[in-house]
RODO-2510 file (C-alpha; in nm, 4 decimals, decimal comma):
residues 648
     n   res          X          Y          Z
     1     m     7,5122     3,0685    25,4813
     2     r     7,5122     2,7780    25,2587
     3     t     7,2175     2,8909    25,0589
     4     e     7,3646     3,2492    25,0276
     5     k     7,6588     3,0963    24,8624
     6     g     7,4882     2,8672    24,6363
     7     k     7,3064     3,1748    24,5363
     8     q     7,6168     3,3925    24,4411
     9     s     7,7859     3,0843    24,2602
    10     r     7,5197     3,0337    24,0315
    11     p     7,5301     3,3347    23,8394
    12     g     7,8990     3,3253    23,8164
    13     w     7,8923     3,0232    23,6520
    14     l     7,7344     3,1920    23,3474
    15     l     7,9623     3,4838    23,3367
    16     p     8,2715     3,3355    23,1736
    17     v     8,0681     3,2427    22,8787
    18     a     7,8751     3,5634    22,8554
    19     a     8,1726     3,7509    22,8377
    20     v     8,3171     3,5489    22,5884
    21     l     8,0276     3,5893    22,3642
    22     l     7,9437     3,9558    22,4257
    23     i     8,2777     4,0378    22,3255
    24     v     8,2855     3,8310    21,9948
    25     l     7,9308     3,9460    21,9088
    26     t     8,0439     4,2925    21,9408
    27     v     8,3366     4,2360    21,7369
    28     q     8,0914     4,1071    21,4924
    29     l     7,8429     4,4007    21,4888
    30     l     8,1171     4,6610    21,4677
    31     y     8,3737     4,4917    21,2225
    32     g     8,1606     4,2573    21,0195
    33     r     8,2626     4,1685    20,6920
    34     g     7,9717     4,3746    20,5588
    35     q     7,9751     4,2297    20,2023
    36     g     7,6224     4,3142    20,1329
    37     s     7,6733     4,6982    20,1591
    38     i     8,0174     4,6928    19,9613
    39     r     7,9284     4,7929    19,5885
    40     g     7,9891     4,5823    19,3054
    41     l     8,1417     4,7095    18,9786
    42     k     8,0922     4,4505    18,6935
    43     p     8,3727     4,4251    18,4164
    44     v     8,2321     4,4483    18,0425
    45     d     8,3942     4,2365    17,7962
    46     g     8,6925     4,1332    18,0443
    47     v     8,7839     4,5235    18,1094
    48     l     8,6720     4,7337    18,4192
    49     d     8,6445     5,1212    18,3942
    50     i     8,7109     5,3159    18,7210
    51     t     8,8061     5,6304    18,5816
    52     g     8,4673     5,8003    18,7014
    53     e     8,4966     5,6341    19,0238
    54     d     8,6343     5,7671    19,3854
    55     l     8,7617     5,4653    19,5549
    56     s     8,9173     5,6828    19,8492
    57     r     8,5948     5,6653    20,0376
    58     e     8,4748     5,2992    19,9913
    59     v     8,5858     4,9455    19,9133
    60     v     8,4359     4,7946    19,5836
    61     n     8,3799     4,4491    19,4660
    62     i     8,4979     4,3492    19,1707
    63     v     8,2114     4,0789    19,0418
    64     n     8,3314     3,7770    18,8896
    65     s     8,3225     3,8513    18,5345
    66     w     8,6661     3,8265    18,4264
    67     d     8,7823     3,6674    18,0834
    68     h     8,8406     3,3222    18,1289
    69     y     9,0833     3,1085    17,9394
    70     p     9,0390     2,7388    18,0343
    71     g     9,3336     2,4598    17,9514
    72     a     9,5885     2,7086    17,8989
    73     l     9,8478     2,9070    18,0772
    74     y     9,8726     3,2544    17,9371
    75     t    10,1263     3,5403    18,0268
    76     s    10,1115     3,9018    17,9457
    77     a    10,3208     3,8312    17,6429
    78     d    10,0975     3,5868    17,4965
    79     f     9,8341     3,8442    17,5072
    80     a    10,0721     4,1059    17,3275
    81     a    10,1719     3,8725    17,0792
    82     g     9,8129     3,7783    17,0034
    83     g     9,9018     3,4269    17,0691
    84     a     9,5827     3,3613    17,3086
    85     a     9,2686     3,1994    17,2061
    86     l     8,9647     3,3957    17,2643
    87     p     8,7982     3,3780    17,5994
    88     q     8,5340     3,1263    17,6794
    89     a     8,1991     3,3122    17,6546
    90     a     8,0257     3,3473    18,0150
    91     e     7,7334     3,1175    17,9308
    92     e     7,9510     2,8254    17,8230
    93     r     8,2045     2,8765    18,1445
    94     d     8,3115     2,5556    18,3032
    95     e     8,5563     2,4910    18,5825
    96     t     8,8854     2,3187    18,4379
    97     r     9,1627     2,1932    18,5916
    98     y     9,3859     2,4675    18,5209
    99     g     9,3444     2,8014    18,3289
   100     t     9,3806     3,1616    18,3070
   101     y     9,1626     3,4688    18,4223
   102     r     9,2613     3,8004    18,3123
   103     l     9,0912     4,1293    18,3583
   104     v     9,1924     4,4799    18,2410
   105     i     9,1463     4,7984    18,4902
   106     l     9,0889     5,1396    18,3242
   107     a     9,1661     5,4177    18,5744
   108     r     9,3067     5,7734    18,6297
   109     p     9,6664     5,8058    18,5386
   110     e     9,9279     5,8102    18,8265
   111     q     9,7086     5,6425    19,0753
   112     y     9,7615     5,3750    19,3321
   113     y     9,5347     5,1109    19,4288
   114     a     9,5289     4,7623    19,6074
   115     l     9,3273     4,4655    19,5526
   116     c     9,2770     4,1973    19,7854
   117     s     9,1287     3,8452    19,7570
   118     y     9,2171     3,4599    19,8137
   119     s     9,4265     3,2908    19,5729
   120     i     9,2171     3,0839    19,3333
   121     d     9,2114     2,7184    19,4529
   122     y     9,4662     2,5357    19,4698
   123     c     9,7462     2,6781    19,2972
   124     t     9,7676     3,0743    19,1761
   125     r    10,0062     3,2850    19,0060
   126     v     9,9432     3,6757    18,9786
   127     f    10,0804     3,9019    18,7032
   128     v    10,0281     4,2411    18,6988
   129     n    10,1365     4,4425    18,3618
   130     g    10,3379     4,1494    18,2970
   131     v    10,5440     4,1266    18,6153
   132     e    10,4687     3,8375    18,8426
   133     v    10,3717     3,9854    19,2058
   134     a    10,1927     3,6614    19,3941
   135     s    10,2654     3,2741    19,3791
   136     f    10,0785     3,0497    19,5776
   137     g    10,2154     2,6751    19,5320
   138     t    10,3300     2,5554    19,1907
   139     v    10,1027     2,6074    18,8766
   140     a    10,1386     2,3524    18,6265
   141     d     9,9092     2,1848    18,3613
   142     n     9,9448     1,8241    18,5306
   143     a     9,8898     1,7144    18,8421
   144     g    10,2453     1,5875    18,9033
   145     e    10,4296     1,9239    18,8878
   146     s    10,1283     2,0985    19,0413
   147     v    10,1686     2,1889    19,4252
   148     p     9,8691     2,3102    19,5883
   149     r     9,8747     2,6043    19,8374
   150     i     9,6085     2,8856    19,8879
   151     g     9,6521     3,2030    20,0865
   152     y     9,4937     3,5557    20,1344
   153     m     9,6781     3,8120    19,8865
   154     t     9,7086     4,1386    19,8769
   155     i     9,8279     4,3121    19,5537
   156     p     9,9203     4,6675    19,4913
   157     l     9,8828     4,8088    19,1541
   158     y     9,9725     5,1601    18,9928
   159     s     9,7945     5,2695    18,6940
   160     g    10,1488     5,4658    18,5478
   161     e    10,0944     5,7178    18,2841
   162     s     9,8522     5,5317    18,0505
   163     g     9,6095     5,4599    18,3419
   164     q     9,5703     5,0918    18,2111
   165     i     9,6387     4,8007    18,4574
   166     e     9,6344     4,4185    18,3686
   167     i     9,5915     4,1822    18,5843
   168     i     9,6287     3,7668    18,4819
   169     c     9,5686     3,4877    18,7295
   170     q     9,7024     3,1707    18,6465
   171     y     9,5685     2,8519    18,8363
   172     a     9,5853     2,4886    18,8608
   173     n     9,3508     2,2730    19,0687
   174     f     9,4326     1,9055    19,1102
   175     v     9,3090     1,8696    19,4572
   176     h     8,9422     1,7855    19,3711
   177     r     8,7041     1,7692    19,0959
   178     d     8,5799     2,1317    19,0550
   179     g     8,8204     2,3639    18,8937
   180     g     8,9503     2,7029    18,9842
   181     f     8,6952     3,0217    18,9957
   182     i     8,7745     3,4026    19,0840
   183     q     8,7170     3,4404    19,4591
   184     p     8,5373     3,7788    19,5825
   185     t     8,7858     4,0443    19,5205
   186     y     8,8213     4,3764    19,6538
   187     l     8,9573     4,7098    19,5046
   188     s     9,0063     5,0555    19,6778
   189     t     9,3039     5,2589    19,7923
   190     p     9,5893     5,0829    19,9824
   191     q     9,4797     5,2211    20,3146
   192     n     9,1223     5,1317    20,2544
   193     i     9,2171     4,7819    20,1840
   194     e     9,4483     4,7477    20,4744
   195     e     9,1653     4,8464    20,6930
   196     f     8,9039     4,6442    20,5212
   197     k     9,1907     4,3491    20,5891
   198     a     9,2108     4,4053    20,9425
   199     g     8,8270     4,4117    21,0222
   200     n     8,7977     4,1089    20,8243
   201     d     9,0971     3,9416    21,0087
   202     l     8,9599     4,0891    21,3392
   203     v     8,6407     3,9213    21,2876
   204     s     8,7717     3,5730    21,1769
   205     l     9,0077     3,5666    21,5279
   206     s     8,7603     3,6910    21,7337
   207     l     8,4743     3,4125    21,6453
   208     s     8,7336     3,1297    21,6158
   209     g     8,9400     3,2519    21,8958
   210     g     8,6425     3,2838    22,1063
   211     l     8,5453     2,9395    21,9861
   212     l     8,8546     2,7905    22,1258
   213     v     8,8247     2,9744    22,4558
   214     l     8,4954     2,8426    22,4879
   215     f     8,6184     2,4792    22,4039
   216     l     8,8914     2,4828    22,6801
   217     y     8,6318     2,6101    22,9154
   218     f     8,3734     2,3463    22,8342
   219     l     8,6491     2,0679    22,8452
   220     l     8,7365     2,1937    23,1775
   221     c     8,3718     2,1550    23,2909
   222     a     8,3565     1,8427    23,1472
   223     a     8,6614     1,7184    23,3170
   224     v     8,5404     1,8507    23,6385
   225     q     8,1771     1,7849    23,6391
   226     r     8,2176     1,4553    23,4534
   227     r     7,9008     1,5683    23,1941
   228     r     7,8996     1,4301    22,8404
   229     d     7,6946     1,7198    22,7185
   230     f     7,9849     1,9788    22,8190
   231     l     8,2491     1,7300    22,6450
   232     l     8,0449     1,7226    22,3199
   233     l     7,9963     2,0876    22,3533
   234     a     8,3789     2,1393    22,3745
   235     v     8,4534     1,9271    22,0780
   236     c     8,1803     2,1096    21,8774
   237     c     8,3446     2,4582    21,9627
   238     l     8,6839     2,3087    21,8629
   239     m     8,5567     2,1811    21,5102
   240     m     8,3438     2,5072    21,4398
   241     a     8,6837     2,7229    21,5005
   242     l     8,8494     2,5371    21,2508
   243     r     8,5633     2,5377    21,0125
   244     d     8,7006     2,8781    20,9553
   245     q     8,9356     2,8257    20,6571
   246     n     9,0894     3,1276    20,6813
   247     f     9,1609     3,0776    21,0170
   248     l     9,2877     2,7550    20,9994
   249     v     9,5313     2,8094    20,6896
   250     i     9,6815     3,1518    20,7868
   251     h     9,6768     3,1257    21,1885
   252     v     9,6633     2,7556    21,3107
   253     m     9,8700     2,5437    21,0427
   254     p    10,2382     2,6478    21,0115
   255     p    10,3679     2,8123    20,6927
   256     y    10,5377     2,4810    20,6013
   257     a    10,2646     2,2436    20,6368
   258     s    10,1691     2,0230    20,3508
   259     w     9,8666     2,1587    20,2043
   260     y     9,7304     1,7931    20,1510
   261     l     9,7282     1,7666    20,5361
   262     t     9,5696     2,0936    20,5925
   263     y     9,3072     2,0078    20,3173
   264     r     9,2666     1,6985    20,4943
   265     i     9,2096     1,8050    20,8246
   266     f     8,9451     2,0863    20,6749
   267     i     8,7387     1,8513    20,4930
   268     t     8,7406     1,5887    20,8024
   269     v     8,6133     1,8922    21,0278
   270     t     8,3530     2,0364    20,7532
   271     a     8,2575     1,6352    20,7195
   272     l     8,2009     1,5389    21,0895
   273     l     8,1017     1,8879    21,2165
   274     p     7,6916     1,8306    21,1401
   275     g     7,6770     1,4810    21,2826
   276     m     7,8826     1,5787    21,5834
   277     v     7,6411     1,8886    21,6285
   278     l     7,3437     1,6332    21,6362
   279     l     7,5104     1,4384    21,8670
   280     l     7,5305     1,7005    22,1218
   281     l     7,1631     1,7998    22,0682
   282     g     7,0567     1,4355    22,1334
   283     s     7,2657     1,4128    22,4470
   284     m     7,0238     1,7155    22,6068
   285     y     6,7106     1,4754    22,5490
   286     p     6,7790     1,1207    22,7345
   287     g     6,6168     0,8600    22,5902
   288     a     6,4612     1,0603    22,2689
   289     m     6,6797     0,8387    22,0187
   290     k     6,6729     0,4620    21,9835
   291     k     7,0055     0,2884    21,9925
   292     l     6,9769     0,1524    21,6335
   293     p     6,9895     0,5011    21,4483
   294     l     7,2655     0,6280    21,7373
   295     l     7,4799     0,3270    21,6538
   296     l     7,4420     0,3881    21,2607
   297     h     7,5206     0,7388    21,2849
   298     g     7,8300     0,7148    21,4968
   299     a     7,9248     0,4284    21,2204
   300     a     7,8468     0,6783    20,9571
   301     m     8,0929     0,9415    21,0917
   302     g     8,3539     0,6869    21,1990
   303     a     8,3484     0,5597    20,8003
   304     a     8,3641     0,9390    20,6954
   305     a     8,6985     0,9981    20,9271
   306     v     8,8818     0,7151    20,7987
   307     l     8,7941     0,7629    20,4493
   308     t     8,9052     1,1333    20,4429
   309     a     9,2136     1,0081    20,6013
   310     v     9,2770     0,7305    20,3327
   311     l     9,1173     0,8502    19,9966
   312     p     9,2893     1,0368    19,7411
   313     t     9,1971     1,3932    19,7934
   314     v     8,9776     1,4132    19,4950
   315     w     8,7190     1,2005    19,6616
   316     l     8,7025     1,4117    19,9908
   317     v     8,4429     1,6488    19,8798
   318     t     8,2081     1,3512    19,7747
   319     v     8,2967     1,1729    20,1247
   320     c     8,2067     1,5097    20,2706
   321     g     7,8731     1,5370    20,0853
   322     a     7,7649     1,1774    20,1723
   323     a     7,8483     1,2484    20,5487
   324     w     7,5972     1,5652    20,5503
   325     c     7,3404     1,3180    20,3546
   326     c     7,3835     1,0811    20,6426
   327     a     7,3422     1,3638    20,8988
   328     g     7,0277     1,4780    20,7381
   329     l     6,8865     1,1374    20,8010
   330     y     6,9549     1,1553    21,1442
   331     l     6,8125     1,4666    21,2055
   332     i     6,5091     1,3583    21,0819
   333     c     6,5039     1,0701    21,3607
   334     l     6,6227     1,3000    21,6092
   335     c     6,3383     1,5674    21,5178
   336     w     6,1062     1,2625    21,5600
   337     g     6,2423     1,1585    21,8925
   338     v     6,2359     1,5011    22,0414
   339     v     5,8675     1,5456    21,9297
   340     q     5,8193     1,2308    22,1103
   341     y     5,9811     1,3253    22,4251
   342     y     5,7755     1,6616    22,4743
   343     l     5,4676     1,4513    22,4145
   344     r     5,5655     1,2191    22,7085
   345     r     5,6178     1,4898    22,9140
   346     k     5,3547     1,6818    22,8422
   347     a     5,5320     2,0023    22,9490
   348     f     5,7156     2,2772    22,7970
   349     r     5,9167     2,5262    23,0212
   350     v     6,1813     2,8186    22,9648
   351     v     6,4537     2,5699    22,9797
   352     d     6,3108     2,4179    22,6905
   353     i     6,2263     2,6917    22,5093
   354     l     6,5878     2,8088    22,5064
   355     t     6,7071     2,4632    22,4373
   356     v     6,4919     2,4101    22,1241
   357     g     6,5405     2,7954    22,0067
   358     g     6,9164     2,7298    22,0249
   359     a     6,8760     2,3993    21,8400
   360     a     6,6840     2,5345    21,5925
   361     v     6,9301     2,8168    21,4917
   362     l     7,2085     2,6063    21,4935
   363     i     7,0501     2,3363    21,2755
   364     a     6,9491     2,6588    21,0230
   365     s     7,2938     2,7393    21,0277
   366     i     7,3730     2,4036    20,9079
   367     l     7,1081     2,3995    20,6404
   368     l     7,2199     2,7147    20,5090
   369     e     7,5587     2,6099    20,4473
   370     a     7,4554     2,3002    20,2812
   371     i     7,2695     2,5323    20,0501
   372     y     7,5168     2,8091    19,9715
   373     v     7,8539     2,6090    20,0480
   374     n     7,8996     2,5466    19,6799
   375     e     7,7371     2,8812    19,5559
   376     s     7,9005     3,1151    19,7985
   377     s     8,2658     3,1396    19,8369
   378     v     8,2311     3,3481    20,1407
   379     v     8,0219     3,0556    20,2874
   380     s     8,2820     2,7831    20,1784
   381     r     8,5854     2,9901    20,3301
   382     y     8,4442     3,0877    20,6689
   383     g     8,1319     2,9188    20,6838
   384     v     7,7850     3,0220    20,8636
   385     m     7,7784     2,7430    21,1372
   386     p     8,0229     2,9156    21,3717
   387     c     7,7930     3,2196    21,4055
   388     g     7,5005     2,9694    21,4671
   389     m     7,7038     2,7722    21,7285
   390     l     7,7692     3,1153    21,9390
   391     i     7,4086     3,1883    21,9549
   392     f     7,3611     2,8117    22,0298
   393     v     7,6097     2,8322    22,3173
   394     l     7,4637     3,1418    22,4818
   395     l     7,1175     2,9978    22,4801
   396     i     7,2265     2,6586    22,6141
   397     a     7,4707     2,7860    22,8671
   398     v     7,1634     2,9947    22,9964
   399     s     6,9351     2,6890    22,9892
   400     i     7,2188     2,4937    23,1802
   401     s     7,2479     2,7943    23,4122
   402     l     6,8829     2,7635    23,4609
   403     q     6,8825     2,3788    23,5294
   404     t     7,1497     2,4340    23,7753
   405     q     6,9486     2,7134    23,9793
   406     a     6,6307     2,4514    23,9846
   407     q     6,8244     2,1588    24,0839
   408     a     6,9950     2,3708    24,3934
   409     a     6,6494     2,4941    24,4501
   410     a     6,5049     2,1272    24,4972
   411     l     6,8142     2,0366    24,6965
   412     a     6,7329     2,3170    24,9478
   413     e     6,3662     2,1987    24,9356
   414     s     6,4764     1,8597    25,0043
   415     r     6,6971     1,9586    25,3063
   416     s     6,4246     2,1819    25,4522
   417     r     6,1771     1,8670    25,4157
   418     g     6,4659     1,6705    25,5797
   419     e     6,4834     1,9036    25,8874
   420     l     6,0783     1,9047    25,8973
   421     l     6,0738     1,5377    25,9162
   422     e     6,3069     1,5184    26,1735
   423     r     6,1293     1,7438    26,3987
   424     m     5,8148     1,5356    26,3161
   425     n     5,9921     1,2313    26,4236
   426     a     6,0518     1,4148    26,7457
   427     m     5,7045     1,4778    26,7924
   428     n     5,5715     1,1127    26,6974
   429     l     5,8248     0,9715    26,9581
   430     d     5,6676     1,1832    27,2216
   431     f     5,3187     1,0653    27,0692
   432     l     5,3937     0,7076    27,0879
   433     h     5,5251     0,7351    27,4452
   434     q     5,1728     0,8392    27,5409
   435     i     5,0056     0,5998    27,3111
   436     a     5,2192     0,3031    27,5130
   437     h     5,1018     0,4247    27,8291
   438     e     4,7358     0,4474    27,7061
   439     l     4,7698     0,0854    27,5754
   440     k     4,9025    -0,0441    27,9152
   441     t     4,5428     0,0508    28,0611
   442     p     4,3426    -0,2265    27,8670
   443     l     4,5963    -0,4575    27,8795
   444     t     4,6348    -0,4340    28,2446
   445     v     4,2625    -0,4628    28,2817
   446     i     4,2296    -0,7647    28,0387
   447     s     4,5354    -0,9337    28,2051
   448     g     4,3728    -0,8978    28,5585
   449     y     4,0499    -1,0171    28,4899
   450     a     4,1560    -1,3000    28,2591
   451     q     4,3971    -1,4320    28,5712
   452     l     4,0804    -1,3738    28,7912
   453     t     3,8456    -1,5654    28,5791
   454     g     4,1186    -1,8439    28,5460
   455     l     4,1596    -1,8915    28,8931
   456     q     3,7631    -1,9351    28,9362
   457     i     3,7483    -2,1602    28,6499
   458     a     4,0009    -2,3738    28,8167
   459     a     3,8503    -2,3714    29,1665
   460     n     3,5400    -2,4498    28,9880
   461     h     3,3675    -2,1420    29,1673
   462     i     3,2008    -1,9935    28,8813
   463     s     2,9230    -1,7503    28,9918
   464     s     2,7458    -1,4914    28,8590
   465     e     3,0530    -1,2435    28,8159
   466     t     3,2034    -1,4781    28,5722
   467     p     3,0151    -1,3571    28,2694
   468     e     3,0855    -1,0056    28,3691
   469     n     3,4247    -1,0569    28,3949
   470     l     3,4589    -1,2187    28,0678
   471     k     3,2196    -0,9320    27,9136
   472     t     3,4667    -0,6558    28,0522
   473     i     3,7721    -0,8578    27,9112
   474     q     3,5776    -0,8512    27,5635
   475     q     3,5028    -0,4810    27,6015
   476     e     3,8481    -0,3909    27,6536
   477     a     4,0050    -0,5795    27,3947
   478     l     3,7452    -0,4390    27,1409
   479     r     3,8814    -0,0792    27,2581
   480     l     4,2241    -0,2036    27,2592
   481     s     4,1862    -0,3126    26,8934
   482     d     4,0494     0,0312    26,8035
   483     m     4,3545     0,2054    26,9718
   484     v     4,5798    -0,0295    26,7457
   485     t     4,3523     0,0384    26,4502
   486     k     4,3946     0,4123    26,4742
   487     l     4,7496     0,3978    26,5317
   488     m     4,8266     0,2037    26,2434
   489     d     4,6346     0,4393    26,0351
   490     y     4,8212     0,7271    26,1761
   491     s     5,1592     0,5591    26,0899
   492     h     5,0753     0,4906    25,7526
   493     g     4,9866     0,8309    25,7094
   494     r     5,3085     0,9724    25,8711
   495     e     5,5774     0,7683    25,8846
   496     s     5,7702     0,7681    26,2272
   497     e     6,1051     0,6944    26,1052
   498     a     6,0994     0,9149    25,7599
   499     r     6,4728     0,8869    25,6690
   500     f     6,5688     0,9596    25,3198
   501     g     6,8365     0,8323    25,1239
   502     t     6,9491     0,6596    24,7961
   503     v     6,6898     0,3531    24,7471
   504     e     6,7826     0,1302    24,4818
   505     v     6,4942     0,0246    24,2540
   506     g     6,5501    -0,3077    24,1533
   507     p     6,5990    -0,4495    24,5257
   508     l     6,2555    -0,2204    24,6293
   509     l     6,0810    -0,4007    24,3243
   510     e     6,1628    -0,7507    24,4042
   511     s     6,0582    -0,7106    24,7688
   512     v     5,7214    -0,5726    24,6304
   513     r     5,6999    -0,9014    24,4290
   514     a     5,7631    -1,1308    24,7016
   515     i     5,5024    -0,9282    24,9507
   516     c     5,2478    -0,8948    24,6852
   517     t     5,2673    -1,2278    24,5003
   518     p     5,0988    -1,4384    24,7800
   519     m     4,8428    -1,1688    24,8601
   520     c     4,7375    -1,1579    24,5076
   521     l     4,7115    -1,5387    24,4111
   522     k     4,3760    -1,5384    24,6672
   523     n     4,1902    -1,3543    24,3309
   524     g     4,3938    -1,5716    24,0834
   525     n     4,6145    -1,2512    24,0000
   526     r     4,9743    -1,2914    23,8760
   527     v     5,2299    -1,0144    23,9727
   528     t     5,4953    -0,8875    23,7275
   529     i     5,7900    -0,6528    23,7240
   530     q     5,9602    -0,4021    23,4835
   531     g     6,2362    -0,1673    23,4816
   532     g     6,4251    -0,3201    23,7711
   533     d     6,7537    -0,1729    23,6134
   534     c     6,6772     0,2072    23,5851
   535     a     6,8489     0,4927    23,8282
   536     g     6,7970     0,4755    24,2076
   537     v     6,5879     0,7500    24,3794
   538     f     6,6181     0,9376    24,6703
   539     g     6,3700     0,8579    24,9293
   540     n     6,2385     0,6727    25,2002
   541     r     6,2308     0,2763    25,1508
   542     e     5,9516     0,1741    25,3824
   543     m     5,7412     0,4519    25,2832
   544     l     5,7907     0,3659    24,9086
   545     l     5,7108    -0,0183    24,9991
   546     q     5,4068     0,0844    25,1515
   547     i     5,2791     0,3110    24,8559
   548     f     5,3335     0,0330    24,6162
   549     i     5,1752    -0,2550    24,8651
   550     n     4,8653    -0,0030    24,9155
   551     l     4,8143     0,0000    24,5401
   552     a     4,8501    -0,3341    24,4863
   553     v     4,5858    -0,4331    24,7055
   554     n     4,3541    -0,1615    24,5595
   555     a     4,4519    -0,3607    24,2244
   556     n     4,4191    -0,7034    24,3584
   557     r     4,0912    -0,5899    24,5071
   558     h     3,9291    -0,4678    24,1575
   559     t     4,1039    -0,7683    23,9659
   560     k     4,0204    -1,1432    23,9193
   561     n     4,2207    -1,4131    23,7038
   562     g     4,4586    -1,1189    23,5432
   563     v     4,7720    -0,9482    23,6072
   564     i     4,8761    -0,6628    23,8078
   565     t     5,2310    -0,5138    23,6574
   566     i     5,4530    -0,2915    23,8679
   567     s     5,7132    -0,1237    23,6397
   568     a     5,9750     0,1906    23,6803
   569     s     6,1220     0,3952    23,3958
   570     d     6,4131     0,6499    23,4194
   571     r     6,4238     0,7540    23,0578
   572     e     6,0750     0,9901    23,0475
   573     d     6,2355     1,2753    23,2846
   574     r     6,5430     1,3856    23,3619
   575     e     6,4966     1,4596    23,7542
   576     y     6,2259     1,1877    23,8121
   577     v     6,1434     0,8117    23,7795
   578     v     5,8255     0,7234    23,6952
   579     f     5,6646     0,4125    23,8812
   580     r     5,3411     0,2744    23,7468
   581     v     5,0861     0,0113    23,8719
   582     r     4,8780    -0,1418    23,6256
   583     d     4,5989    -0,3607    23,6399
   584     t     4,3497    -0,5635    23,4081
   585     g     4,0386    -0,5224    23,6085
   586     g     3,7015    -0,3294    23,5112
   587     g     3,7988     0,0575    23,5655
   588     i     3,7231     0,3244    23,8399
   589     d     3,3478     0,4470    23,7848
   590     e     3,3515     0,7840    23,6707
   591     e     3,1612     0,9305    23,9337
   592     l     3,4120     0,8132    24,1713
   593     l     3,7218     0,9311    23,9847
   594     p     3,7431     1,2859    24,0872
   595     h     3,7392     1,1606    24,4575
   596     v     3,9484     0,8812    24,4356
   597     f     4,2205     1,0282    24,6692
   598     d     3,9775     1,1877    24,8976
   599     k     3,9909     1,0221    25,2540
   600     g     3,6715     0,8186    25,3032
   601     c     3,6260     0,7667    24,9460
   602     s     3,5356     0,4007    24,8700
   603     g     3,3593     0,2343    24,6012
   604     d     3,3601    -0,1002    24,7611
   605     g     3,2983    -0,0415    25,1410
   606     g     3,6469     0,0004    25,2489
   607     s     3,8155     0,2396    25,4824
   608     g     3,9003     0,5063    25,1854
   609     l     4,2315     0,5650    25,3306
   610     g     4,4690     0,3337    25,1228
   611     l     4,4769     0,6061    24,8116
   612     a     4,4941     0,9224    25,0441
   613     i     4,8013     0,7472    25,2418
   614     c     4,9800     0,7102    24,9303
   615     r     4,9330     1,0481    24,7679
   616     e     5,0865     1,2010    25,1301
   617     a     5,3697     0,9809    25,0914
   618     v     5,4243     1,0845    24,7358
   619     e     5,4162     1,4239    24,8311
   620     a     5,6442     1,3774    25,0624
   621     h     5,8894     1,2466    24,8051
   622     g     5,8476     1,5599    24,5901
   623     g     5,6529     1,4027    24,3784
   624     i     5,3075     1,3442    24,2226
   625     l     5,0231     1,0537    24,2409
   626     e     4,7845     1,0512    23,9363
   627     v     4,5513     0,8204    23,7733
   628     e     4,7158     0,7865    23,4056
   629     r     4,4497     0,5632    23,2745
   630     t     4,1304     0,3732    23,3670
   631     g     3,8829     0,2093    23,1548
   632     p     3,7418    -0,1443    23,0855
   633     e     4,0954    -0,2605    23,0137
   634     g     4,2199    -0,1938    23,3513
   635     t     4,3668     0,1215    23,5485
   636     v     4,6802     0,2499    23,5763
   637     f     4,8248     0,4413    23,8770
   638     a     5,1486     0,6337    23,7988
   639     f     5,3505     0,8390    24,0570
   640     t     5,7163     1,0111    24,0314
   641     v     5,9976     1,0041    24,2771
   642     l     6,2941     1,2172    24,2470
   643     r     6,6078     1,0644    24,1575
   644     r     6,8836     0,9950    24,3720
   645     e     7,0101     1,2849    24,6188
   646     l     7,1745     1,5806    24,4249
   647     e     7,5318     1,6759    24,4694
   648     p     7,5539     1,9926    24,6945
***
């Protein structure tokens, strides 16, 4: 019943994540912004002619070729009176702190249209045919009077009898060093524009809302399971949701919130997001990153967070760029550490493919955003990373689910092995009762003949029977010795009390050192211990102790005046602790190496049972024993043991 319950619960873990991702991706597919399929119309000398266009069936994008008047705030009256300067040439266009954009649309008379776009960063006033129709913040030619705010605007247009529509946009930007520029602007009938806006808003809400749901879900998982990777995953989902400026400004922050506060939150999230993602990826590869790069990366993120909170807003973009550069350096170190991690493991499984694939998609989205954030307002507003995060979450969720299944299978196998060992223990007890009965026979004979011979010697009645009595005693002693030897070999290979549990590595290695040091001194060898502070293992202490003793005896036999090193490492594999026994002897003969674990195989006249017994004991622990390296500089035997018992 327990196994069936585990099989039902494992797929259920993945269902909430899969459901959220499926809904979000479906909305993305059906209602995606689709700006690549929208046709662009380019104004000529500040005039856009749409008299031949049928906008009842499509939405068009007005290419950013408006007349630009930097350093001046003009109105329709200024243009009508001829008081405006000449527009700046396109090839000389720069982005100043304040200025005016102007566009004249030539349409058919008596037509209704609508125009939608984001306001120009960061204060905007919009006039249509001389009438102010939209205002975001307060536009002024100085920082003291300018009040920043941005928002999504929808502007109704009516061509009237003349068919001419004049649009003037005044802007001011004293928030950062870049000037204001026209955002992607879309034009169509009012009904089409409303449908277009609704689709964009639905995509933004579904993407960021889905990430917020995943944030709460992974935060709950982190609290219940106490896993750091879940906590980092939750934080990344939250930051990805807030990375969508449309979602943050319009749907999260209250309308009366200070724009400076909103802007600092947005820049802080944007600056720290790549670094937080890299921390998440690093947590999936324990031991891949050394402490120094990790500490430097954490210090850089902390400094960026403090600076975005205290510096004037004109410096925040610079801080954000510096944080991204630091994240790039850490990314190089992380990639190198991950490559080393897989080279040490010498294995690449399905779980690894999913993990690396998800990481590649997420890193690619970070790089794309870094490249296009200053070239595309769509990227700067909505970002590319949230989409990459969705794919990453899906792949990582599947990866974690597969790991959970593997751990559950290992736990079931461990329980099955324990039940088998219990049955073997019962059989061993019966066997020992029989052996004890057999051992009493030669002991009784020896005891009887010894007493008889002692009485004869005491009475000085030594006869021809006395040598025969002594011969019988000798034969029975030899037979008893042979039985004891066979019993010891049997017990070494199949432990009679094989009770598995948590074994602390430090005390185990100290016991090995205490036992092996006097034995190795006979050949002038020194015993050293390394890695006593690593994680505990799940096994039988006496069996593990016997493995080390057998390997140390073997190493001592082939080493003179050298060093025998016994070490443990828990950084090479998430499931196992790796133990090694190194010597500085002459190595194993090449012809003998393929058969070194076979029973009876010995290169120096020994019994040939020690390594065979070690291999059986390691396999009983669910690990592998192998000759990792051998040669003139010595031999290294390595074996793995499962970490401490998994939680059911």
